[in-house]
N, C-alpha and C positions, 0 to 999 in steps of 0.2 A: 672705611672700605669704599672702594670704587667699583661700581657695577658696569658691566659691558653688555649691551644688547646689540647683536649683529645678525638680525634676521635676513632671510633671503627676500629679494624684492617681490617675489611672488606672493608673500604673506601679506594680507591686508593690514593697513596701518593700525586699525583699531585692535586687531588680534595681536599684533606685535607689541603694542602698548600694554595690553593686558598681560602678556607674557612677562614684560619687564616689571610691572606692578607686582606680579606674583613672586618674581625673584626678590623683590624688596621685602615682601612678607616672609619669604623663606629666610632671608638674612636676619630679619627681626626675630624670627623664631629661634634662630641659631644663637641669638644674643649679640649680633653685630650692629653697628651703626653706619648707615650709608652717608657718605659725605659728598659724593658726586656720581654722576652717571655719564657714560660715554656711549654714543649711539653711531651705528653705521649700517646702511642697507647694502647687502651684498648680492652680486650676480652669482657668485660661488665663493665658498670659503678659500682663503689664501692657504696654500699647502704648508707654509712654514709658520705663519703667525695667526691663522684663521681670519684676522682682520688685515686690512691693507698696511703696508709699511709706514705710510704717512700717518695713519691713525694710531699705530703703535707708538710713534714719537709723540703724538698728541696725548696719548694715554700716559706715557712716562712723565710728561710735564704736569699733567693733571694730578698724578700720584704725588709727585714732588711738591706741588703747590699746596695740596691738601694735607700733606704729611701723613698719607695713608700707608697702612702696613699690609694691605691685602687687596687683591683684585679678584673679582668673581665674574666669570663669563656665564651667560645664560644658556650656552650650548656646550655639549661635551667636546673637550679637546683631546687630541691624540697625545700620547706621552711626548712625542717630539715637539709638538706645538707648545705644550706646557713648559718644556725646558727652554725653548727658544724665547718665549715671552718673558720668563723669569730672568734669563740672562740679559735681555734687552731693557727690561723695566727696573729690575733690581729689587723687587719684592715678591713675596709668595703669590702664586696664581692658582686659583681654584676654578673648577667648572661647576655647573649646576649639579651634576651627578655626585661629585665629591661633597658638595654642600648638603645635599639630601642625606647622604650617608652619615655625615656628621650630626645632623638633626636626629636621625634614627638612633645613633649611638647614645645621645644624651636622653632620649625618650624611652629607651628600652628599660623595662622594669623586671620582667621575669627572666629566669635563666634561659628559656628557649629563645625569647626575643633577642637577648644579648648575644647568644650563639649565632643566630641568623644574621644579625648586623655585622658581627665580627667576620663571619664567612664572606659576606658581600664586600666588606672593606679590604680584606686580604686579597680577594680575587681582583679587585680594582687596583690595589697597590702593586701586585706582582709585576706587571709589565712596566711600571713606573719607578721601579726601585733605583734604576741607574740615575734618574733625575734627583732622587733623594740624596744621592752621594756627591752632589756637585760641590759640597763644602770641602771635600778633599782636594779637588782641583784648585780651589781658591787659596788654600794654605800651602799647596805644594810649591816649593821653591825651585824645582827642577826635576831631576831624576830621583827615584827612591820610593815614592809613595804609591806608584801605580800598582805594584805587586800586592802590597797589603790591602789596598782598596779593592782591587779586583777579587782577591781572595775573600774578603769580608762580604762582598756583594754576592758571590756564589754561596757563601755560608748562609746569608740571610735568605736567599732564594730557597735553599733546601729546608731551612727552618719554617719558612712560610708554607712551603709545599706540604711538610709534615703536619703543620697545624691545620691546614685546609682539610687534609684527609681525616684528621682526628675530629674536627667539627662535623664533617659530613657523616661520620660514623655515629656520633652522638645524636645528631638530628634524625638519623634513621631510626634510632632507638626511641626518640620522642614520637616519631610518626607511628611506630608500632603501638606505643602506649595510647596515643590518640585513637587509633583504630579500635582498641579494646574499649575505650570510653564510649565511642560511638555505638558499639555493639549493645552497650547497656541502655541505649536510647532507642533501640529498635521498637517500632510500633508507634513512636511519637512523631508528630508532625513537626518538621524542622525547617526553619527559615533562616537564611543568611542575608544580613544587610550588607550590601556592597555599595560603593559610590566614590565620588571624588572626595578628597580630603576636605574637611570642614563643611560637608554638606549637611551635617546634623545627625549622623547615624547614632552616635552615643547618646545624644539628647533624646532621640526618639525611643531608643531601647529603654532608657531610664524612665521615661514617661509611660510607656506602654506596660512595663513590668512593675512600676511603682517601686523601683529599687534605687539604691544609692550608688551610682556610677560616677567615676571621674569625668567631668566635662569641662573643656576650656575652649575659648574662641581663638584657637591658634591652629596652624597647619600641623597635622600629625600629632594631635594632643594625646591620642592613645594608639599603641601599636599592637597590644596583645588582644587576641580574640577573647570575648566574654560572652557567655551564654546565660540567658535568664528565661524562666518560665513566664509566659504571658497568658493570663486568664482571659479567654475570649467570651465567656458567658455560655449559658446553655450546656454546661458540663464539658465544654471543649477547651483545650489549651494548646499552645504552640511553644516549642523551644526556639528562641530567637537568638542568633549569634551576631555580634557586632564584629566585623573584620577590619583589618587595616585599610585606611583610605588610599586611593590611587591619586596620581598626579601626572600631568604631561611630562614627557621626557624622563619617566621613572627609570633609574638605572637597571639595566638588564640583570646584573648579578643580584640586585636586591629582590627583584621579582622571583628569580629562581630560588634564592635562599628562603623566601617566605612561602614556598609551596606547601610545606607541611602545615603551617597555620591555615592556609587557604583550602586545605583538604575539607575543612568544615563547610565551605561553600560547595565543594564538589559533591559532598554527601547530603546536602540539603534537598528537601523536596521542592523548595521554591527560593529563588533569588529575588530579594526586594531591592531594586536599584534606587537608592535615595538620591534625589537631585535637588540642588538649591534653586528653587523656583524664582528667587529674587535676583539671581546673578545674571547679568546681561549676557554672559557667555555660556549659559547652561547647555546649549546644544553642543558646543565644542567639548565641554567637560563630559557630557554624556557620551560622545564619540570616543574620548580618551578611555573611559571606563570600559566601553564595549571592546575596544582594541586590546586592552589588558586581559579582559575575560577570554577573548579569542586566543591570546598567547598562552593562557592557562588551560585551554581546551574546555572552557566553561561557557562558551557562547551559545551552546545549544540547550542549556538548562532552562526549565520553565521560569519565566520572569514576570514581575510586575514593575511598574514605574511608580515611585512614591515621590511626588513633588512636595518638598518640605518648605517651610518658611513663608507660607502664603500670608502670614500676619504682616509681612512687609509689602504686600501688594494691595492696591485698591480693589474693590469688587469688580470694577470694569477690567482691570489688568488680569485678575484671576479668570474671569469669564473668557477673555481673549486667549489666554494661555490654554485653557481647557479645550476651546474650539480648535486651536492650532494642533495640539497634541493628538486629539481624537481624529483629526482630519488626515494626519500624516503618519500615524503610528498605530498599528493594530494591537500592540501590547497593552493589556489592561492597565489603567492608570488611576491613581487616587491623589487627591490634593488635600494637604493638611498642614498643621503647624505643630511642632513638638511642644510648643508653649501653650497650646490650647487643646485640652483633653476633649472638648466638645466637637473637635474635628476628626476624632479617631474612629468613629463608627464605621465609615466606609472601609477602612483597612481591616478592622476586626471582621466585618461582614465578608470581605474577600478571603481572608484566612479561613473563616468557617466554611465558606463555599468550597474551597480547595480541599479542606479536610473531609468534608462529606462526599466529595467526588471520589475520594479514595477509600470510602467505607461501604460496607454492605449492611443493609438494614434487615434484620432477621427476627423471627420469634422462635424460640427453642424451648424444649422441656429437658430438665435434668432431675435427678433424684434429690429430694429435699435434704438428704444427709450428705450429699456430695459437696462438702465444703471446699475441697481443692479446686474443683471446676468453677464453683461460684466465685471464689476469690480471683481465679484467673480471668473470668469474664469482667469483673470490676477493674482489674489491673490493666487488661489489654484493650478494653473497649469502653463504651458508654452504655450503661443500663438505663433504658428509658422507662421501663415499667416492670414490676415484679409482682406476681401473685402465687399463692399456694393452694393446691387442691390435694387434700390428703397427703400422700408422701411424695408429691410431684411439685416442682417449681416450674412455673412458666414465666419466661423472661423475654421482653422485647429489647433488642440490643442493636447498637451500631458498633461494628468491629472492622479493623483494617482488612482489606481483601486477602492479603497473604495469611492472616490469622484465621479468617473464616473457613478457608479450605481445610486447615488442620483441625479446627474445631468440629466441623461436621463429620470428620472421619473418626472422631474420638468415641470410644465405647461409652454408652450411657447418655449420649446427647442425641435428642430427636428433633428434627426440623419440623416446625409447625407451619411456618409461612416465610417465604422470601418476599419481602415488601417491595423489592425492585421489580417483581414480576406481577402480571395481572392476577388478581385474586381468583 
């Protein structure tokens, strides 16, 4: 495979190189082998070939010399550009978006993820169908095949349109099922891990929850959202969800099709933005994630920054990073390594502080034989102390604000003290 990097001249050289290195990693994740790289800095993309005509000829010679069977561009090509390049070079041409879609297709495990990826692929394919039919023109000896080819093209378009509609309907059903699942978690503190791909979200969730989750040091190792209960100590727990990782130039159709999965983030009480602290371009990656969150209308959700992989930094580098972050960002930040449980206390403390901020600290009395209310208090809140006087139970509790209002209106429940108010 030959990679093509053609960034605009306004993009700094270091950033352009990082983009190309990431494309190499994406190609490796997809199972491809890079044999050469062609570069060109552009004032603006060429309307027909994206790169200049002379560079296209150089690319054709490079492909022929390396006996490559595929060319991958780091930027998204229009259907016309893709067709023009394939006609000129003589091999299949992919862009970054199509490569990412291919990776997602091979990584999807659950039925939902497979439907989401298929939907994104079909939406990407639809305007490019004509390009896929170029083999007809190559075997056509003259008149006669245009009619069948055009007829088949329209048939394919209708079939794809019907399949897209069918997938959307099925995904809407999945979305409704997820909503029912989320209702069963009402009253639980929920955290969604978001971040750039390979920032270590899955590793962090596995370590925090002490569970067996699939983790691999590759881009998009996991696509399906996974939720685990994390014991925070002091009787508190959080439901933490690992979501699909983001990446720069993420195909728009892919973001749209994964909206149902990302509903978990929308319903979360807190977004934990996991950042690879050891990555030289972490600030750009952070910006990419923030842009995607804005596209999903999640930019205004309560957030914390979780700088992961500090085990790869020296103490001085970690101190400098901490000072920089706290000087330029007001979002609460913690610094840890998913490989070192001794660094987890700050994030556990932050989760506990958020939980308690949404709780009401009360002392109440109920009848000693009111087992239903007692069970509800243990289920919905945290019982800090319990004592019995004759036929009356007195309990010191922490409960969610929404539940506290319902509790105090319930017959047989007497408020003794609201600890949030002066005694």
